[in-house]
Backbone as JSON Lines, residues from 0, in Angstrom:
{"i":0,"aa":"M","n":[38.63,217.16,170.33],"ca":[38.91,215.94,169.65],"c":[38.53,214.73,170.62]}
{"i":1,"aa":"N","n":[37.8,213.81,170.22],"ca":[37.45,212.71,171.09],"c":[38.33,211.72,171.4]}
{"i":2,"aa":"N","n":[38.43,210.37,170.91],"ca":[39.5,209.61,171.0],"c":[40.54,209.65,170.01]}
{"i":3,"aa":"A","n":[41.83,209.43,170.35],"ca":[42.97,209.19,169.53],"c":[43.05,207.72,169.1]}
{"i":4,"aa":"L","n":[44.24,207.51,168.07],"ca":[44.36,206.41,167.66],"c":[45.73,205.71,168.31]}
{"i":5,"aa":"N","n":[45.75,204.49,168.47],"ca":[46.96,203.8,168.87],"c":[47.78,203.8,167.74]}
{"i":6,"aa":"L","n":[48.82,204.78,167.43],"ca":[49.57,204.83,166.3],"c":[50.49,203.59,165.78]}
{"i":7,"aa":"A","n":[50.96,202.95,166.99],"ca":[51.97,201.83,166.74],"c":[51.15,200.73,166.16]}
{"i":8,"aa":"D","n":[49.97,200.23,166.66],"ca":[48.96,199.44,166.03],"c":[48.42,199.7,164.81]}
{"i":9,"aa":"L","n":[48.15,201.19,164.59],"ca":[47.82,201.42,163.18],"c":[48.87,201.3,162.25]}
{"i":10,"aa":"G","n":[50.1,201.57,162.51],"ca":[51.32,201.23,161.63],"c":[51.47,199.83,161.39]}
{"i":11,"aa":"R","n":[51.46,199.18,162.34],"ca":[51.55,197.65,162.05],"c":[50.49,197.13,161.04]}
{"i":12,"aa":"R","n":[49.29,197.49,161.21],"ca":[48.07,197.19,160.44],"c":[48.24,197.71,158.97]}
{"i":13,"aa":"I","n":[48.79,198.95,158.98],"ca":[49.07,199.35,157.42],"c":[50.12,198.56,156.91]}
{"i":14,"aa":"R","n":[51.16,198.29,157.38],"ca":[52.16,197.54,156.85],"c":[51.84,196.14,156.57]}
{"i":15,"aa":"A","n":[51.04,195.45,157.38],"ca":[50.55,194.16,156.93],"c":[49.63,194.17,155.95]}
{"i":16,"aa":"A","n":[48.78,195.14,155.63],"ca":[47.88,195.46,154.49],"c":[48.72,195.64,153.3]}
{"i":17,"aa":"R","n":[49.77,196.38,153.34],"ca":[50.59,196.56,152.25],"c":[51.25,195.26,151.88]}
{"i":18,"aa":"M","n":[51.95,194.51,152.67],"ca":[52.63,193.43,152.54],"c":[51.74,192.29,151.97]}
{"i":19,"aa":"A","n":[50.35,192.46,152.31],"ca":[49.63,191.26,151.85],"c":[49.27,191.52,150.5]}
{"i":20,"aa":"R","n":[49.39,192.68,149.93],"ca":[49.27,193.01,148.53],"c":[50.39,193.08,147.84]}
{"i":21,"aa":"R","n":[51.67,192.68,148.63],"ca":[52.92,192.62,147.92],"c":[53.31,193.95,147.24]}
{"i":22,"aa":"L","n":[52.9,195.07,147.92],"ca":[53.4,196.38,147.26],"c":[54.55,196.93,148.25]}
{"i":23,"aa":"T","n":[55.48,197.51,147.42],"ca":[56.47,198.16,148.26],"c":[56.32,199.5,148.5]}
{"i":24,"aa":"L","n":[56.99,200.31,149.46],"ca":[56.68,201.59,149.92],"c":[56.56,202.36,148.58]}
{"i":25,"aa":"E","n":[57.48,202.27,147.77],"ca":[57.58,202.98,146.62],"c":[56.19,202.89,145.65]}
{"i":26,"aa":"E","n":[55.81,201.64,145.56],"ca":[54.87,201.59,144.67],"c":[53.5,201.98,145.3]}
{"i":27,"aa":"V","n":[53.35,202.0,146.83],"ca":[52.25,202.77,147.33],"c":[52.14,204.4,147.09]}
{"i":28,"aa":"V","n":[53.24,204.78,147.28],"ca":[53.38,206.23,147.23],"c":[53.21,206.93,145.89]}
{"i":29,"aa":"S","n":[53.69,205.92,144.83],"ca":[53.45,206.32,143.44],"c":[52.04,206.44,143.09]}
{"i":30,"aa":"R","n":[51.08,205.85,143.74],"ca":[49.69,205.75,143.51],"c":[48.89,206.76,144.35]}
{"i":31,"aa":"A","n":[49.59,207.43,145.03],"ca":[48.9,208.52,145.92],"c":[50.01,209.64,146.01]}
{"i":32,"aa":"D","n":[49.39,210.89,146.57],"ca":[50.32,211.94,146.9],"c":[50.97,211.84,148.16]}
{"i":33,"aa":"F","n":[51.74,210.75,148.36],"ca":[52.54,210.57,149.4],"c":[54.05,210.63,149.2]}
{"i":34,"aa":"T","n":[54.75,210.58,150.35],"ca":[56.14,210.22,150.12],"c":[56.55,209.07,150.82]}
{"i":35,"aa":"V","n":[57.8,208.38,150.51],"ca":[58.26,207.41,151.07],"c":[58.52,207.56,152.61]}
{"i":36,"aa":"S","n":[59.23,208.61,153.0],"ca":[59.37,209.05,154.18],"c":[58.0,209.12,155.07]}
{"i":37,"aa":"W","n":[57.0,209.75,154.47],"ca":[55.7,209.76,155.07],"c":[55.18,208.55,155.57]}
{"i":38,"aa":"L","n":[55.04,207.57,154.5],"ca":[54.67,206.21,154.51],"c":[55.6,205.46,155.6]}
{"i":39,"aa":"S","n":[56.7,205.64,155.7],"ca":[57.56,204.84,156.54],"c":[57.25,205.32,158.14]}
{"i":40,"aa":"K","n":[57.18,206.48,158.24],"ca":[56.88,207.12,159.51],"c":[55.67,206.48,160.0]}
{"i":41,"aa":"L","n":[54.52,206.49,159.28],"ca":[53.29,206.13,159.49],"c":[53.27,204.7,160.11]}
{"i":42,"aa":"E","n":[54.03,203.64,159.1],"ca":[54.0,202.49,159.34],"c":[54.95,202.07,160.7]}
{"i":43,"aa":"N","n":[55.64,202.93,161.28],"ca":[56.36,202.75,162.26],"c":[55.85,203.55,163.62]}
{"i":44,"aa":"G","n":[54.71,204.04,163.3],"ca":[53.93,204.67,164.35],"c":[54.43,206.02,164.96]}
{"i":45,"aa":"L","n":[55.22,206.54,164.12],"ca":[55.78,208.06,164.31],"c":[54.92,209.17,163.82]}
{"i":46,"aa":"L","n":[53.79,208.82,163.07],"ca":[53.2,210.02,162.61],"c":[51.55,209.74,162.7]}
{"i":47,"aa":"A","n":[50.81,210.86,163.14],"ca":[49.35,210.69,163.12],"c":[48.7,211.26,161.79]}
{"i":48,"aa":"P","n":[48.3,210.27,160.96],"ca":[47.87,210.72,159.6],"c":[46.49,211.62,159.74]}
{"i":49,"aa":"S","n":[46.12,212.32,158.61],"ca":[44.89,213.03,158.57],"c":[44.08,211.98,158.2]}
{"i":50,"aa":"L","n":[42.64,212.29,158.29],"ca":[41.68,211.5,157.71],"c":[41.61,211.43,156.17]}
{"i":51,"aa":"E","n":[41.88,212.43,155.51],"ca":[42.17,212.38,154.08],"c":[43.14,211.54,153.69]}
{"i":52,"aa":"G","n":[44.34,211.58,154.27],"ca":[45.5,210.71,154.11],"c":[45.28,209.33,154.46]}
{"i":53,"aa":"L","n":[44.4,208.79,155.4],"ca":[44.03,207.74,155.62],"c":[43.05,207.13,154.63]}
{"i":54,"aa":"V","n":[42.02,207.98,154.04],"ca":[41.14,207.63,153.04],"c":[41.86,207.26,151.62]}
{"i":55,"aa":"K","n":[42.89,208.32,151.23],"ca":[43.75,207.8,149.99],"c":[44.47,206.55,150.22]}
{"i":56,"aa":"L","n":[44.97,206.26,151.49],"ca":[45.84,205.15,151.89],"c":[44.97,203.92,151.61]}
{"i":57,"aa":"A","n":[43.78,203.93,152.26],"ca":[42.89,202.65,152.07],"c":[42.35,202.39,150.65]}
{"i":58,"aa":"E","n":[42.34,203.4,149.87],"ca":[41.97,203.18,148.43],"c":[43.24,202.47,147.76]}
{"i":59,"aa":"V","n":[44.36,203.0,148.07],"ca":[45.61,202.21,147.3],"c":[45.63,200.84,147.8]}
{"i":60,"aa":"L","n":[45.29,200.71,148.94],"ca":[45.52,199.29,149.72],"c":[44.23,198.46,149.4]}
{"i":61,"aa":"E","n":[43.3,199.11,148.77],"ca":[42.04,198.32,148.57],"c":[41.25,197.81,149.57]}
{"i":62,"aa":"C","n":[41.04,198.66,150.52],"ca":[40.46,198.38,151.89],"c":[39.79,199.49,152.41]}
{"i":63,"aa":"G","n":[38.78,199.16,153.36],"ca":[38.1,200.48,153.91],"c":[38.82,201.17,154.96]}
{"i":64,"aa":"V","n":[38.61,202.37,155.36],"ca":[39.3,203.05,156.34],"c":[38.81,202.35,157.57]}
{"i":65,"aa":"D","n":[37.7,201.84,157.89],"ca":[37.22,201.12,159.15],"c":[38.13,199.86,159.29]}
{"i":66,"aa":"V","n":[38.68,199.35,158.38],"ca":[39.57,198.05,158.45],"c":[40.86,198.38,158.92]}
{"i":67,"aa":"L","n":[41.25,199.85,158.7],"ca":[42.68,200.28,159.23],"c":[42.44,200.64,160.49]}
{"i":68,"aa":"V","n":[41.29,201.39,161.02],"ca":[41.38,201.82,162.48],"c":[40.35,201.26,163.4]}
{"i":69,"aa":"E","n":[39.62,200.25,163.0],"ca":[38.58,199.53,163.86],"c":[39.27,198.93,165.18]}
{"i":70,"aa":"G","n":[38.88,199.41,166.22],"ca":[39.49,198.87,167.61],"c":[40.63,199.55,167.99]}
{"i":71,"aa":"L","n":[41.18,200.62,167.12],"ca":[42.47,201.16,167.9],"c":[42.26,202.51,168.46]}
{"i":72,"aa":"S","n":[41.11,202.83,168.93],"ca":[40.74,204.03,169.62],"c":[41.23,203.83,170.88]}
{"i":73,"aa":"V","n":[41.89,205.01,171.67],"ca":[42.25,204.9,173.03],"c":[41.5,206.09,173.81]}
{"i":74,"aa":"P","n":[41.2,205.88,174.98],"ca":[40.42,206.97,175.69],"c":[41.25,208.2,175.78]}
{"i":75,"aa":"P","n":[40.73,209.36,175.8],"ca":[41.5,210.67,175.96],"c":[42.09,210.68,177.26]}
{"i":76,"aa":"R","n":[43.17,211.45,177.56],"ca":[43.72,211.63,178.79],"c":[43.13,212.9,179.55]}
{"i":77,"aa":"H","n":[42.4,213.5,178.79],"ca":[41.73,214.71,179.52],"c":[40.65,215.43,178.28]}
{"i":78,"aa":"V","n":[39.63,215.88,179.1],"ca":[38.51,216.62,178.11],"c":[38.47,218.12,178.6]}
{"i":79,"aa":"V","n":[38.77,219.02,177.78],"ca":[38.65,220.29,178.05],"c":[37.24,221.15,177.52]}
{"i":80,"aa":"V","n":[36.45,221.68,178.47],"ca":[35.25,222.33,177.89],"c":[35.49,223.89,178.44]}
{"i":81,"aa":"K","n":[35.57,224.67,177.48],"ca":[35.74,226.15,177.71],"c":[34.51,226.87,178.48]}
{"i":82,"aa":"H","n":[34.61,227.78,179.12],"ca":[33.65,228.25,180.09],"c":[32.4,228.69,179.21]}
{"i":83,"aa":"G","n":[31.21,228.08,179.57],"ca":[30.05,228.23,178.84],"c":[29.69,227.58,177.57]}
{"i":84,"aa":"H","n":[30.58,226.54,177.24],"ca":[30.59,225.8,175.94],"c":[30.21,224.37,176.34]}
{"i":85,"aa":"G","n":[29.5,224.0,177.35],"ca":[28.95,222.64,177.42],"c":[27.99,222.36,176.77]}
{"i":86,"aa":"R","n":[27.65,221.06,176.56],"ca":[26.61,220.59,176.0],"c":[25.23,220.92,176.71]}
{"i":87,"aa":"L","n":[24.35,221.51,176.38],"ca":[23.12,222.14,176.86],"c":[21.9,221.23,176.73]}
{"i":88,"aa":"V","n":[21.16,220.68,177.79],"ca":[19.97,220.16,177.79],"c":[19.0,221.04,178.47]}
{"i":89,"aa":"S","n":[18.05,221.24,177.95],"ca":[16.87,222.2,178.61],"c":[15.47,221.55,178.87]}
{"i":90,"aa":"V","n":[15.06,221.54,180.12],"ca":[13.97,221.16,180.64],"c":[12.9,222.12,181.09]}
{"i":91,"aa":"G","n":[11.74,222.26,180.87],"ca":[10.88,223.24,181.44],"c":[9.4,222.69,181.34]}
{"i":92,"aa":"D","n":[8.68,223.14,182.5],"ca":[7.37,222.69,182.45],"c":[6.33,223.87,182.8]}
{"i":93,"aa":"G","n":[6.93,225.11,182.42],"ca":[5.88,226.32,182.51],"c":[6.19,227.1,183.72]}
{"i":94,"aa":"K","n":[6.34,226.26,184.73],"ca":[6.41,227.0,186.14],"c":[8.05,227.05,186.57]}
{"i":95,"aa":"S","n":[8.74,226.07,185.78],"ca":[10.24,226.15,186.28],"c":[10.83,225.88,185.13]}
{"i":96,"aa":"S","n":[12.39,226.07,185.19],"ca":[13.18,225.74,183.93],"c":[14.5,225.36,184.62]}
{"i":97,"aa":"L","n":[15.06,224.24,183.92],"ca":[16.41,223.79,184.24],"c":[17.09,223.47,183.03]}
{"i":98,"aa":"D","n":[18.23,224.42,182.86],"ca":[19.34,223.99,181.95],"c":[20.47,223.05,182.43]}
{"i":99,"aa":"V","n":[20.76,222.02,181.96],"ca":[21.76,221.19,182.52],"c":[22.86,221.23,181.4]}
{"i":100,"aa":"E","n":[24.04,221.87,181.88],"ca":[25.07,222.15,180.97],"c":[26.05,220.97,181.3]}
{"i":101,"aa":"H","n":[26.37,220.09,180.26],"ca":[27.3,218.77,180.57],"c":[28.83,219.39,180.34]}
{"i":102,"aa":"L","n":[29.65,218.71,181.25],"ca":[31.01,219.33,181.09],"c":[31.91,218.11,180.66]}
{"i":103,"aa":"A","n":[31.33,216.81,180.72],"ca":[32.58,215.93,180.35],"c":[31.9,214.59,179.66]}
{"i":104,"aa":"D","n":[30.88,214.9,178.84],"ca":[30.29,213.73,178.25],"c":[31.08,213.34,176.86]}
{"i":105,"aa":"Q","n":[32.02,214.03,176.68],"ca":[33.14,213.53,175.63],"c":[33.83,212.21,176.19]}
{"i":106,"aa":"W","n":[33.95,212.2,177.43],"ca":[34.66,210.88,178.06],"c":[33.74,209.81,178.26]}
{"i":107,"aa":"R","n":[33.83,208.77,177.22],"ca":[33.01,207.6,177.43],"c":[33.46,206.81,178.51]}
{"i":108,"aa":"G","n":[32.59,206.19,179.23],"ca":[32.75,205.39,180.27],"c":[33.35,206.0,181.49]}
{"i":109,"aa":"R","n":[33.05,207.3,181.67],"ca":[33.37,208.05,182.83],"c":[32.66,207.62,184.06]}
{"i":110,"aa":"T","n":[33.13,207.63,185.18],"ca":[32.52,207.32,186.84],"c":[31.92,208.46,187.33]}
{"i":111,"aa":"M","n":[32.08,209.74,186.83],"ca":[31.59,210.91,187.3],"c":[30.8,211.54,186.34]}
{"i":112,"aa":"D","n":[29.77,212.26,186.62],"ca":[29.18,213.21,185.52],"c":[28.93,214.64,186.1]}
{"i":113,"aa":"P","n":[30.01,215.48,185.82],"ca":[29.96,216.77,186.22],"c":[29.09,217.82,185.43]}
{"i":114,"aa":"T","n":[28.22,218.46,185.96],"ca":[27.22,219.53,185.08],"c":[27.09,220.63,186.06]}
{"i":115,"aa":"I","n":[26.72,221.66,185.31],"ca":[26.37,223.05,185.82],"c":[24.83,223.25,185.62]}
{"i":116,"aa":"L","n":[24.09,223.21,186.62],"ca":[22.7,223.44,186.58],"c":[22.33,225.0,186.63]}
{"i":117,"aa":"H","n":[21.51,225.37,185.55],"ca":[20.99,226.7,185.47],"c":[19.56,226.57,185.78]}
{"i":118,"aa":"I","n":[19.19,227.29,187.3],"ca":[17.78,227.05,187.82],"c":[16.98,228.41,187.64]}
{"i":119,"aa":"A","n":[15.77,228.02,187.25],"ca":[14.84,229.12,187.55],"c":[13.42,228.62,187.84]}
{"i":120,"aa":"G","n":[12.82,229.23,188.85],"ca":[11.35,228.73,189.21],"c":[11.23,227.72,190.3]}
{"i":121,"aa":"S","n":[10.19,227.2,190.56],"ca":[9.83,226.39,191.64],"c":[10.15,224.9,191.45]}
{"i":122,"aa":"V","n":[10.0,224.08,192.29],"ca":[10.53,222.68,192.3],"c":[9.3,222.09,191.63]}
{"i":123,"aa":"N","n":[9.66,221.07,190.61],"ca":[8.58,220.52,189.85],"c":[8.64,218.97,190.54]}
{"i":124,"aa":"R","n":[7.64,218.67,191.17],"ca":[7.56,217.51,191.99],"c":[7.72,216.14,191.05]}
{"i":125,"aa":"N","n":[7.1,216.23,189.87],"ca":[7.42,215.24,188.77],"c":[8.73,214.94,188.25]}
{"i":126,"aa":"G","n":[9.56,215.93,188.73],"ca":[11.01,215.99,188.27],"c":[12.0,215.3,189.4]}
{"i":127,"aa":"R","n":[11.25,214.93,190.45],"ca":[12.24,214.3,191.62],"c":[12.84,212.97,190.86]}
{"i":128,"aa":"E","n":[13.99,212.72,191.41],"ca":[14.85,211.68,190.79],"c":[15.43,210.8,191.87]}
{"i":129,"aa":"S","n":[15.68,209.81,191.63],"ca":[16.75,208.98,192.65],"c":[17.3,208.02,191.79]}
{"i":130,"aa":"R","n":[18.53,207.79,191.96],"ca":[19.41,206.92,191.23],"c":[20.58,206.37,192.18]}
{"i":131,"aa":"D","n":[21.04,205.16,191.67],"ca":[22.3,204.65,192.39],"c":[23.27,205.29,192.29]}
{"i":132,"aa":"G","n":[24.06,205.49,193.44],"ca":[25.12,206.31,193.67],"c":[25.17,207.45,194.55]}
{"i":133,"aa":"Q","n":[26.07,208.39,194.31],"ca":[25.96,209.69,195.41],"c":[26.11,210.93,194.46]}
{"i":134,"aa":"R","n":[26.01,212.04,195.15],"ca":[25.93,213.39,194.35],"c":[26.38,214.32,195.26]}
{"i":135,"aa":"F","n":[27.14,215.36,194.64],"ca":[27.71,216.45,195.1],"c":[27.19,217.85,194.48]}
{"i":136,"aa":"L","n":[26.75,218.62,195.18],"ca":[26.26,220.0,194.65],"c":[27.12,221.16,195.57]}
{"i":137,"aa":"L","n":[27.34,222.11,194.68],"ca":[27.99,223.36,195.11],"c":[27.28,224.52,194.54]}
{"i":138,"aa":"V","n":[26.71,225.5,195.26],"ca":[26.11,226.7,194.7],"c":[26.99,227.6,194.27]}
{"i":139,"aa":"L","n":[27.08,227.89,193.09],"ca":[27.88,228.95,192.27],"c":[27.35,230.44,192.57]}
{"i":140,"aa":"D","n":[25.92,230.4,192.19],"ca":[25.28,231.75,192.2],"c":[23.91,231.47,192.77]}
{"i":141,"aa":"G","n":[23.28,232.48,193.45],"ca":[21.97,232.53,193.86],"c":[21.82,231.79,195.27]}
{"i":142,"aa":"E","n":[20.55,231.13,195.37],"ca":[20.07,230.45,196.42],"c":[19.2,229.52,195.97]}
{"i":143,"aa":"V","n":[19.39,228.13,196.36],"ca":[18.48,227.17,195.96],"c":[17.98,226.33,197.39]}
{"i":144,"aa":"K","n":[16.73,225.56,196.87],"ca":[16.37,224.7,198.14],"c":[16.26,223.42,197.5]}
{"i":145,"aa":"L","n":[16.8,222.37,198.18],"ca":[16.81,221.1,197.69],"c":[15.57,220.33,198.56]}
{"i":146,"aa":"E","n":[14.96,219.56,197.82],"ca":[13.88,218.76,198.36],"c":[14.37,217.24,198.39]}
{"i":147,"aa":"Y","n":[14.68,216.9,199.67],"ca":[15.52,215.53,199.76],"c":[15.0,214.76,200.88]}
{"i":148,"aa":"G","n":[14.0,213.66,200.08],"ca":[13.17,213.05,200.99],"c":[12.13,213.83,201.44]}
{"i":149,"aa":"D","n":[12.0,213.73,202.91],"ca":[10.98,214.65,203.59],"c":[11.68,215.87,204.01]}
{"i":150,"aa":"E","n":[12.8,216.12,203.59],"ca":[13.61,217.31,204.16],"c":[13.56,218.53,203.01]}
{"i":151,"aa":"W","n":[13.78,219.84,203.55],"ca":[13.83,221.08,202.88],"c":[15.21,221.55,203.01]}
{"i":152,"aa":"I","n":[16.09,221.7,202.2],"ca":[17.48,222.09,202.74],"c":[17.88,223.33,201.72]}
{"i":153,"aa":"V","n":[18.17,224.52,202.36],"ca":[18.37,225.83,201.86],"c":[19.89,225.87,201.55]}
{"i":154,"aa":"L","n":[20.46,226.06,200.47],"ca":[21.85,226.34,200.12],"c":[22.05,227.74,199.56]}
{"i":155,"aa":"S","n":[23.02,228.5,200.06],"ca":[23.26,229.92,199.46],"c":[24.76,229.78,198.7]}
{"i":156,"aa":"K","n":[24.92,230.61,198.16],"ca":[26.43,230.72,197.35],"c":[27.48,230.24,198.35]}
{"i":157,"aa":"G","n":[28.23,229.36,197.66],"ca":[29.26,228.87,198.38],"c":[29.13,227.7,199.05]}
{"i":158,"aa":"D","n":[27.67,227.32,199.52],"ca":[27.3,226.12,200.19],"c":[27.38,224.89,199.35]}
{"i":159,"aa":"S","n":[27.73,223.69,200.13],"ca":[27.77,222.55,199.18],"c":[27.07,221.41,200.05]}
{"i":160,"aa":"I","n":[26.81,220.43,199.38],"ca":[26.1,219.16,200.06],"c":[26.45,218.07,199.24]}
{"i":161,"aa":"Y","n":[26.83,217.0,200.02],"ca":[27.13,215.69,199.24],"c":[26.28,214.57,200.02]}
{"i":162,"aa":"F","n":[25.37,213.84,199.03],"ca":[24.38,213.19,199.63],"c":[24.05,211.62,198.87]}
{"i":163,"aa":"D","n":[23.42,210.77,199.36],"ca":[23.0,209.71,198.63],"c":[21.89,210.0,197.94]}
{"i":164,"aa":"A","n":[22.21,209.72,196.58],"ca":[21.42,209.95,195.4],"c":[20.21,208.99,195.24]}
{"i":165,"aa":"T","n":[20.36,207.89,196.05],"ca":[19.05,206.96,195.96],"c":[17.83,207.48,196.68]}
{"i":166,"aa":"I","n":[17.85,208.56,197.53],"ca":[16.75,209.16,198.08],"c":[16.16,210.15,196.98]}
{"i":167,"aa":"P","n":[14.98,210.14,196.84],"ca":[14.26,211.09,195.81],"c":[14.48,212.51,196.26]}
{"i":168,"aa":"H","n":[14.98,213.45,195.09],"ca":[15.25,214.81,195.61],"c":[15.12,215.59,194.23]}
{"i":169,"aa":"A","n":[14.92,216.89,194.36],"ca":[14.62,217.78,193.43],"c":[15.21,219.18,193.95]}
{"i":170,"aa":"I","n":[15.45,219.99,192.87],"ca":[16.29,221.22,193.29],"c":[15.66,222.22,192.54]}
{"i":171,"aa":"A","n":[15.51,223.61,193.37],"ca":[14.81,224.82,192.63],"c":[15.55,226.01,193.41]}
{"i":172,"aa":"T","n":[15.21,227.2,192.76],"ca":[15.67,228.32,193.46],"c":[14.95,228.52,194.65]}
{"i":173,"aa":"A","n":[15.58,229.32,195.72],"ca":[14.98,229.83,196.88],"c":[14.19,231.08,196.95]}
{"i":174,"aa":"G","n":[14.65,231.74,195.63],"ca":[13.96,233.05,195.7],"c":[13.44,233.36,194.16]}
{"i":175,"aa":"R","n":[13.61,234.37,193.81],"ca":[13.01,235.08,192.34],"c":[14.11,234.83,191.46]}
{"i":176,"aa":"T","n":[15.33,234.98,191.97],"ca":[16.6,235.13,190.97],"c":[16.94,233.6,190.53]}
{"i":177,"aa":"K","n":[17.61,233.72,189.35],"ca":[18.22,232.51,189.11],"c":[19.33,231.9,189.82]}
{"i":178,"aa":"A","n":[19.66,230.7,189.71],"ca":[20.88,230.14,190.4],"c":[21.77,229.07,189.38]}
{"i":179,"aa":"R","n":[22.79,229.24,189.84],"ca":[23.84,228.21,189.18],"c":[24.29,227.33,190.2]}
{"i":180,"aa":"V","n":[24.39,225.91,189.9],"ca":[24.89,224.97,190.76],"c":[25.87,223.92,190.01]}
{"i":181,"aa":"L","n":[27.07,223.62,190.58],"ca":[27.73,222.76,190.09],"c":[27.23,221.4,190.69]}
{"i":182,"aa":"S","n":[26.95,220.48,189.76],"ca":[26.64,219.19,190.24],"c":[27.68,217.98,189.71]}
{"i":183,"aa":"V","n":[27.88,217.0,190.67],"ca":[28.79,216.04,190.14],"c":[28.12,214.94,190.86]}
{"i":184,"aa":"A","n":[27.84,213.84,190.02],"ca":[27.11,212.52,190.29],"c":[28.12,211.5,189.87]}
{"i":185,"aa":"S","n":[28.05,210.42,190.77],"ca":[29.12,209.29,190.78],"c":[28.59,208.23,189.69]}
{"i":186,"aa":"E","n":[27.26,208.46,189.17],"ca":[26.92,207.53,188.09],"c":[26.83,207.97,186.61]}
{"i":187,"aa":"K","n":[27.21,207.17,185.76],"ca":[27.04,207.77,184.25],"c":[25.64,208.19,183.96]}
{"i":188,"aa":"N","n":[25.4,209.27,183.34],"ca":[24.19,209.81,182.95],"c":[23.4,209.99,183.98]}
{"i":189,"aa":"A","n":[23.65,210.41,185.21],"ca":[23.27,210.81,186.67],"c":[22.15,211.59,186.45]}
{"i":190,"aa":"F","n":[22.14,212.6,185.51],"ca":[20.9,213.58,185.4],"c":[20.4,213.31,184.01]}
{"i":191,"aa":"A","n":[19.59,212.52,183.9],"ca":[18.87,212.28,182.52],"c":[17.64,213.33,182.37]}
{"i":192,"aa":"V","n":[17.16,213.47,181.26],"ca":[16.14,214.31,180.89],"c":[14.81,213.63,181.24]}
{"i":193,"aa":"P","n":[14.1,214.33,182.21],"ca":[12.78,213.68,182.19],"c":[11.88,213.81,181.08]}
{"i":194,"aa":"T","n":[10.91,213.08,181.09],"ca":[9.84,212.95,179.98],"c":[9.43,214.35,179.64]}
{"i":195,"aa":"G","n":[9.41,214.7,178.33],"ca":[8.99,216.08,177.83],"c":[10.06,217.15,177.76]}
{"i":196,"aa":"G","n":[11.34,216.49,178.39],"ca":[12.41,217.44,178.23],"c":[12.65,217.76,176.7]}
{"i":197,"aa":"R","n":[13.65,218.75,176.61],"ca":[13.88,219.22,175.07],"c":[15.5,219.26,175.17]}
{"i":198,"aa":"A","n":[16.02,218.58,174.56],"ca":[17.55,218.44,174.31],"c":[18.06,219.46,173.38]}
{"i":199,"aa":"T","n":[19.14,220.2,173.51],"ca":[19.56,221.21,172.56],"c":[21.11,220.8,172.28]}
{"i":200,"aa":"G","n":[21.33,219.98,171.29],"ca":[22.67,219.45,171.19],"c":[23.82,220.31,170.87]}
{"i":201,"aa":"G","n":[24.96,219.91,170.92],"ca":[26.11,220.74,170.5],"c":[26.49,221.54,171.56]}
{"i":202,"aa":"T","n":[27.31,222.7,171.28],"ca":[27.78,223.75,172.12],"c":[27.01,224.78,172.14]}
{"i":203,"aa":"R","n":[27.11,225.82,173.23],"ca":[26.37,227.03,173.03],"c":[27.19,228.17,173.37]}
{"i":204,"aa":"K","n":[26.85,229.39,173.16],"ca":[27.57,230.59,173.59],"c":[27.56,230.87,174.94]}
{"i":205,"aa":"K","n":[28.37,231.49,175.53],"ca":[28.47,232.08,176.82],"c":[27.07,232.79,177.19]}
{"i":206,"aa":"R","n":[26.94,232.5,178.54],"ca":[25.8,233.43,178.98],"c":[26.11,234.89,179.2]}
{"i":207,"aa":"S","n":[25.24,235.8,179.09],"ca":[25.65,237.16,179.37],"c":[25.4,237.37,180.54]}
């Protein structure tokens, strides 16, 4: 689920719409498959309605659903992504491949961008990036080499690095085996898809 509704404000808005049309609770429920108790709880912010219920209510009140809910969304308190089910963005140039698994993009306005990088192949120098902010990398599997400015930094499983992301950098495997790296960037959309990238929306199944 993305954003929830502010139920107290939704209830007040529904009551105001009903009163503006001079309808009683009984008159509203008689025109739809509701009960007085359901509508009363809704107007008092004690009930989270289904989308179907809101649509029916909007029809009775002769207004659109958007009129009832516009501006009432509140940010989620947490976002859960099950193992292997982050949104996947794939980038490849024939010599290397990079799958970026986004772990928190359901949280709008976030200040961190955690991802898991699935890396295979050599460094693509055209894929070097630099961005405002900072970045943290932790190698989960395999071995990688980070081209950071004029330096080459080799990181093995369990190694981590925290660095200034404004300096151009690129990451690749240090050997023939694939690698997985946890990346946390302090800037929203910190790992954008380079030109020619291929995005695969939605979730994906676990890797074998």
